[in-house]
N, C-alpha and C positions, 0 to 999 in steps of 0.2 A: 445391549452389549453383553457378551458372555463374561463369566467371572474371570477367565484368563485375559480377555481383552481389557477388562477394567483394571486388572492387576498390571498389565503392561502399560496402560495409560498412566496409572499412578506412578509406576517406576520411571517412565519417561519424564514425567512432570518433576519428580524429585531429583532426577539426574540433571535436568535443565536448571533447576533452582540452585543446585550445588556447584555448577560450573564456574570456574574462574578462568576467564579468557585473557590472553595477552592484550595490551592496549591496541586499539585499532580493529578489533574483531567483535562480531556480534553473533548471538545464537538465537534462532527462532525454532518453533515447533511447527512444521508444515507437513500436513498429511501423515502424521504419525512418525515423523523422523525429525531428529534435531539437526538443523542445518546451520553450520558455522561458516561465516563469510567475512572476508576482510573489508575494511573501508574501501570504498570505490575510488576510481580515478578522478582526477580533477575535473574533467569535462562533465562527469556524472554529478559531482557536487555543485558545479556551476549551474547546471540546468535545474536541479532541485532547489537551489537557493533563489534563482531568478523567479521560479514558480511560486515559492513560499512568499517572497516579498510582494509579488503582484497580487497574490490571493489575499494577503493581509490588507493591502490597500483597498481591494475590492470589498472586503468584508468589514472594513473599518466603520465603526459606529453601530454595528449590529451585535448580536449576542454570540456570534461564532467567530472563530479564528482558525488560522492555519498553524498546525503543529508539526514539529520535526523531532526525531530522536526520542520518540516515546513508544512504549510497547502497547499494542492493541491486543486485548485478551478476548478469546471466545472459548469458553469452557477451559480445557487444558491445551488449547492451541495459543501460540504466541507469535505475533508478527511485529516487525519493526519497519513500517512503510517509510518511504522517503519523505512523504508528507501526508497529512490528513486534515480534513476539516471537521471540526466538532465544536462543542461549546467552548467559549473562551475560558470559563471556569470549569475545569475538568474534575475538581474535587468531589462533586456528588456522584461521579461515574467511575471512581477508582474501584478496581476489583477487591475482593474480600481480603486478599493478602497484601494489598498496597503495592503491587508490582507494575500495574499499568492501568489503562483505561478500558472499560468494557466496550465491546464492539457495537453495542446498541446505541452508543453516543456518537458514533462515527457516521458522518453524512457522505463523505467522499474520501477515497484513498488514491494516492498517486504513487506509482512506482516508475523509476527511471531504470531502464535496462542497462546492465553492466556487461562488459566484455566476457567472453567465455561461454561455452555451450550450457554448462550447468547453471550459471547465473541467469542466462536467457530463458531456459526452461522453467526455472523457479518462478520468474515473473509472468511469463507468457502462458504457462500451463498450471503449475501447482498453486500459485497464489491466486490465479484467476478462479480456479475451482474453490479454494478456501474462502475467498471474499464473497463468492456467490452463496456458499453454504451459510455464511454468517449474515446474509442479507444486507451487506453494505450497499446502499442505494446507487452509488456511482463509483466506478473504478476507471482510472485513467492510466494508460501505459504510454510512456514516452520512450521511444525505441530508436536509438542511434544505429542499431544493427539490423534493422529491417529494411533491406534495400538501401535507399538513400536517406532513410530516416522516416519514422511515422509516428502518429499519435492515434491511439485508439481510446474511445470513450465507450464504456460498457454500462448500460443501465437495465433496469428491470431484472434483478437477480432471480434465478429459479433454483432454490436450494436443493430440491429433489433431483434436478439434473446436474447440479454443481456447475452451472453455466448461466449465461445471460441471454435474455430474449432480444435485447436491442444492442447492436454493435455498430459503432460508427468509426470507420478506419480511414484516415487521410494521410497523405505524404506530408513531410515537412514542407513548409511554404504555403500550405492550405490552412486557413483559420478554422478552428473548431470551437464550438460554444457548448458550455456545460448546460444541459437541458433542464435540470431540476435541482431542488434542494437550496441551501443557503448560498451556494455559489452559482445558482442559475443566472445565465447571462454572461458569466466570466468567459473570456475568449483566450484560447491558447494560440499564440502567434509565434512568428519567427523570433520575436524579441525574447521569448522564453526558450525555444528549442534550438535556435540558430537556423541558418538557411539549409535548404535541401542539400544533402551531401553529394559529392561526385559531380 
Protein backbone atom coordinates (compact mmCIF):
# COMPACT_ATOMS: atom_id res chain seq x y z
CA UNK A 1 0.00 0.00 0.00
CA UNK A 2 1.34 3.48 -0.86
CA UNK A 3 2.05 6.04 1.88
CA UNK A 4 -1.03 8.01 0.82
CA UNK A 5 -3.15 4.84 0.87
CA UNK A 6 -1.87 3.96 4.33
CA UNK A 7 -2.61 7.49 5.58
CA UNK A 8 -6.14 7.36 4.17
CA UNK A 9 -6.64 3.94 5.75
CA UNK A 10 -5.54 5.24 9.16
CA UNK A 11 -7.68 8.37 8.76
CA UNK A 12 -10.73 6.28 7.91
CA UNK A 13 -10.06 4.02 10.90
CA UNK A 14 -9.72 6.96 13.29
CA UNK A 15 -12.90 8.55 11.92
CA UNK A 16 -14.84 5.30 12.35
CA UNK A 17 -13.64 4.91 15.95
CA UNK A 18 -14.64 8.49 16.81
CA UNK A 19 -18.16 8.27 15.35
CA UNK A 20 -21.10 8.71 17.68
CA UNK A 21 -24.20 7.39 15.98
CA UNK A 22 -27.82 7.88 16.96
CA UNK A 23 -29.51 4.87 18.53
CA UNK A 24 -30.54 2.30 15.96
CA UNK A 25 -27.66 2.97 13.55
CA UNK A 26 -24.42 1.12 12.94
CA UNK A 27 -21.25 1.91 11.01
CA UNK A 28 -19.03 -0.54 9.13
CA UNK A 29 -15.89 -0.08 7.04
CA UNK A 30 -16.51 -1.87 3.75
CA UNK A 31 -14.10 -1.62 0.82
CA UNK A 32 -12.54 1.60 2.08
CA UNK A 33 -15.81 3.39 2.84
CA UNK A 34 -17.64 3.99 6.12
CA UNK A 35 -21.15 2.65 5.59
CA UNK A 36 -23.82 3.82 8.04
CA UNK A 37 -27.11 1.94 8.07
CA UNK A 38 -30.22 1.92 10.25
CA UNK A 39 -31.58 -1.03 12.15
CA UNK A 40 -33.44 -3.23 9.69
CA UNK A 41 -37.15 -3.97 9.37
CA UNK A 42 -38.95 -6.44 11.60
CA UNK A 43 -38.99 -9.21 8.94
CA UNK A 44 -35.19 -8.95 8.69
CA UNK A 45 -34.80 -9.24 12.48
CA UNK A 46 -37.19 -12.20 12.62
CA UNK A 47 -35.20 -14.17 10.03
CA UNK A 48 -31.89 -13.37 11.75
CA UNK A 49 -33.28 -14.36 15.16
CA UNK A 50 -34.83 -17.62 13.90
CA UNK A 51 -31.53 -18.51 12.27
CA UNK A 52 -29.50 -17.66 15.40
CA UNK A 53 -31.75 -19.73 17.66
CA UNK A 54 -31.67 -22.71 15.29
CA UNK A 55 -27.88 -22.51 14.92
CA UNK A 56 -27.44 -22.30 18.70
CA UNK A 57 -29.50 -25.48 19.13
CA UNK A 58 -27.50 -27.20 16.39
CA UNK A 59 -24.16 -26.17 17.92
CA UNK A 60 -25.18 -26.87 21.53
CA UNK A 61 -22.63 -28.97 23.38
CA UNK A 62 -19.74 -28.02 21.11
CA UNK A 63 -17.09 -25.33 21.34
CA UNK A 64 -18.79 -22.97 18.89
CA UNK A 65 -21.86 -20.75 19.07
CA UNK A 66 -23.86 -18.34 16.93
CA UNK A 67 -23.23 -14.67 17.72
CA UNK A 68 -25.14 -11.49 16.81
CA UNK A 69 -24.44 -7.77 17.12
CA UNK A 70 -20.67 -8.18 17.32
CA UNK A 71 -18.04 -6.53 15.15
CA UNK A 72 -15.84 -8.71 12.96
CA UNK A 73 -12.44 -7.14 12.32
CA UNK A 74 -10.08 -7.73 9.40
CA UNK A 75 -7.19 -5.31 9.48
CA UNK A 76 -8.87 -1.90 9.43
CA UNK A 77 -12.09 -3.25 8.01
CA UNK A 78 -15.09 -3.65 10.28
CA UNK A 79 -18.27 -5.61 9.61
CA UNK A 80 -21.33 -6.24 11.74
CA UNK A 81 -22.93 -9.36 10.25
CA UNK A 82 -26.46 -10.38 11.13
CA UNK A 83 -25.00 -13.55 12.64
CA UNK A 84 -21.76 -15.48 12.67
CA UNK A 85 -20.46 -18.79 13.97
CA UNK A 86 -17.27 -18.76 15.99
CA UNK A 87 -15.89 -20.03 19.27
CA UNK A 88 -18.33 -19.69 22.15
CA UNK A 89 -15.57 -17.95 24.11
CA UNK A 90 -14.48 -15.09 21.87
CA UNK A 91 -12.12 -13.52 24.45
CA UNK A 92 -8.93 -15.05 22.96
CA UNK A 93 -9.86 -13.63 19.54
CA UNK A 94 -10.60 -10.00 20.43
CA UNK A 95 -8.66 -7.51 18.28
CA UNK A 96 -5.81 -5.47 19.75
CA UNK A 97 -8.04 -2.49 20.60
CA UNK A 98 -10.86 -4.57 22.10
CA UNK A 99 -13.37 -3.43 19.48
CA UNK A 100 -14.44 -6.76 18.02
CA UNK A 101 -13.45 -10.30 17.10
CA UNK A 102 -10.71 -11.08 14.57
CA UNK A 103 -12.05 -12.54 11.33
CA UNK A 104 -9.76 -15.59 11.65
CA UNK A 105 -12.05 -16.87 14.45
CA UNK A 106 -15.16 -16.73 12.25
CA UNK A 107 -16.26 -19.98 10.59
CA UNK A 108 -19.50 -18.79 8.98
CA UNK A 109 -21.14 -15.41 8.38
CA UNK A 110 -24.83 -14.79 7.67
CA UNK A 111 -26.30 -11.65 6.15
CA UNK A 112 -30.02 -11.07 5.68
CA UNK A 113 -30.68 -8.66 2.82
CA UNK A 114 -32.56 -5.47 3.69
CA UNK A 115 -34.82 -3.35 1.54
CA UNK A 116 -33.26 -0.70 -0.69
CA UNK A 117 -30.78 -0.97 -3.54
CA UNK A 118 -27.79 0.27 -1.52
CA UNK A 119 -28.43 -2.25 1.28
CA UNK A 120 -28.86 -5.05 -1.26
CA UNK A 121 -25.63 -4.18 -3.06
CA UNK A 122 -23.78 -4.02 0.26
CA UNK A 123 -24.65 -7.66 1.06
CA UNK A 124 -24.69 -9.14 -2.44
CA UNK A 125 -21.60 -7.38 -3.81
CA UNK A 126 -19.39 -5.46 -1.35
CA UNK A 127 -19.61 -7.79 1.64
CA UNK A 128 -19.36 -10.81 -0.65
CA UNK A 129 -15.98 -9.52 -1.83
CA UNK A 130 -14.84 -8.48 1.65
CA UNK A 131 -15.68 -11.81 3.32
CA UNK A 132 -13.85 -13.65 0.50
CA UNK A 133 -10.78 -11.43 0.97
CA UNK A 134 -10.85 -12.25 4.70
CA UNK A 135 -11.06 -16.00 3.95
CA UNK A 136 -14.31 -16.50 5.87
CA UNK A 137 -14.97 -20.20 5.09
CA UNK A 138 -18.77 -19.96 4.60
CA UNK A 139 -20.95 -16.98 3.68
CA UNK A 140 -24.74 -17.33 3.74
CA UNK A 141 -27.02 -14.73 2.14
CA UNK A 142 -30.74 -14.88 2.94
CA UNK A 143 -32.44 -12.61 0.41
CA UNK A 144 -36.12 -11.62 0.60
CA UNK A 145 -35.58 -9.37 -2.43
CA UNK A 146 -34.21 -11.88 -4.94
CA UNK A 147 -37.27 -12.89 -6.93
CA UNK A 148 -39.52 -14.75 -4.50
CA UNK A 149 -36.72 -15.07 -1.98
CA UNK A 150 -33.47 -17.04 -2.06
CA UNK A 151 -30.68 -18.49 0.03
CA UNK A 152 -27.10 -18.50 -1.25
CA UNK A 153 -24.33 -20.49 0.42
CA UNK A 154 -20.82 -19.52 -0.69
CA UNK A 155 -17.79 -21.64 0.19
CA UNK A 156 -14.13 -21.89 -0.86
CA UNK A 157 -13.19 -18.20 -0.71
CA UNK A 158 -10.58 -16.95 -3.18
CA UNK A 159 -9.05 -13.79 -1.68
CA UNK A 160 -7.10 -12.95 -4.82
CA UNK A 161 -10.35 -12.88 -6.85
CA UNK A 162 -12.40 -11.40 -3.98
CA UNK A 163 -15.00 -14.06 -4.72
CA UNK A 164 -15.94 -17.66 -4.03
CA UNK A 165 -15.35 -20.85 -6.00
CA UNK A 166 -18.44 -22.70 -4.77
CA UNK A 167 -21.84 -21.00 -4.89
CA UNK A 168 -25.09 -22.81 -4.11
CA UNK A 169 -28.18 -20.65 -4.81
CA UNK A 170 -31.72 -21.91 -4.10
CA UNK A 171 -35.17 -20.32 -3.90
CA UNK A 172 -37.05 -20.11 -0.62
CA UNK A 173 -38.81 -23.40 0.02
CA UNK A 174 -35.76 -25.43 -1.06
CA UNK A 175 -33.69 -26.74 1.82
CA UNK A 176 -29.97 -25.96 1.74
CA UNK A 177 -27.33 -27.59 3.95
CA UNK A 178 -24.15 -25.98 5.27
CA UNK A 179 -21.37 -28.15 3.77
CA UNK A 180 -18.44 -27.51 6.12
CA UNK A 181 -17.17 -26.16 9.42
CA UNK A 182 -18.79 -26.37 12.86
CA UNK A 183 -22.24 -25.83 11.30
CA UNK A 184 -21.74 -28.64 8.76
CA UNK A 185 -25.07 -30.42 8.31
CA UNK A 186 -27.18 -27.48 9.50
CA UNK A 187 -30.20 -27.11 7.20
CA UNK A 188 -31.74 -23.76 6.30
CA UNK A 189 -35.47 -24.36 5.78
CA UNK A 190 -38.72 -22.45 5.47
CA UNK A 191 -38.89 -22.47 9.26
CA UNK A 192 -36.07 -19.89 9.10
CA UNK A 193 -36.70 -18.00 5.85
CA UNK A 194 -40.47 -18.22 5.64
CA UNK A 195 -42.17 -19.63 2.54
CA UNK A 196 -41.41 -18.65 -1.04
CA UNK A 197 -42.89 -15.23 -1.68
CA UNK A 198 -45.53 -14.36 -4.24
